[in-house]
Steps between C-alpha positions, in 0.01 A plus 500: 500500500637839406596744774358849513711798600422829668452735202710807447319817596438726198636798698733572792370433852489874570340595167147513641603697809231765446254214564684201652829527685808293424448341842156376395641343184790352695257315724208442264698396193823383660346298783126433453505441124827305515358275771201410281728412207735294717214310663338441160821341371533286812144371466530431128829321555343279767222398261672531161335193346159668523595769249627523146867606530425799277180608675458877501428700812162582348421127479600446861283793612194372314537128578641486854317500832570565867847596613659465156244735349561754777870518412445496121223759516703734716810459282296587188297779658802681639689495170193636322468769769862619463476519122176697524688793653753748364676815622396672175161667531269383222140518381308220328519499121183570303363147443544408866369838615190459284438152642532634854254781426256253342518259795509743791365831368827694533861458607425665835212260564727209411758615754238554768355153441846340503585668830162412652537136399851484646400664827203263525710185463485354851837381622780415260462494124516685170290739290509447123393659175411203276362425155250220449450278195273764344767768549296674768699670778426429864655574838519199731663430834645166600598364840845376597675351192195470274549596137251591222671250267306234686173669399614523135546876518803686366669717763586850380613670823524410868565668832612296798288569809679264736602712799871439442468681164433837661555496876853644501397804293129540573452318832134393512381748235411258221284758323785750483727227361241417232432864415871558441545181296387679185796736499726211394280264295680362193224566249711363214505164679124523558442584132708200389288274718181662372603447136590134551272198488726320747607580855844651557774237473648537847689171455746670264590750773563228756700236311 
């Protein structure tokens, strides 16, 4: 069974400092995310005969259960989260912007709904912008390691609302963390996901 690696960040650890400190990335990426990847490899190695040696991380996320899914889901979700941010301030390109307006009424209403959904996620989890099979946009929240791939939706953007994602910089102010998320969204990454008929290939970033 192939081994997955902690992906390279697409920016320096202090590049998002107007939003997330280098200390947050040191702990969140360097410790939490790394621990999920390491544990995933340990679990796959202990049960290697159950998987095709070339199985992708996406396959493991969709097909696994229990503890193995928790590690695979968290490994995938975190990589997607990091790549959905950038230090370069951006706005959505026209096709994506039009789809957001059509689905939510306006960009401001989309942001408000995204924040509301993230604040309303009880306990640990994630808030996602997703595309369904009919190319409709929707905002969903998932608990713990859950991932929209398992509901046959294509993730476009995610924000991590586990407490360790924001506590160093925002303490218990999850809403403030979510409000400020939009200053560093990588809208080019979101647009690529929106234009594709397949989910982002996170496996290529982790092998």
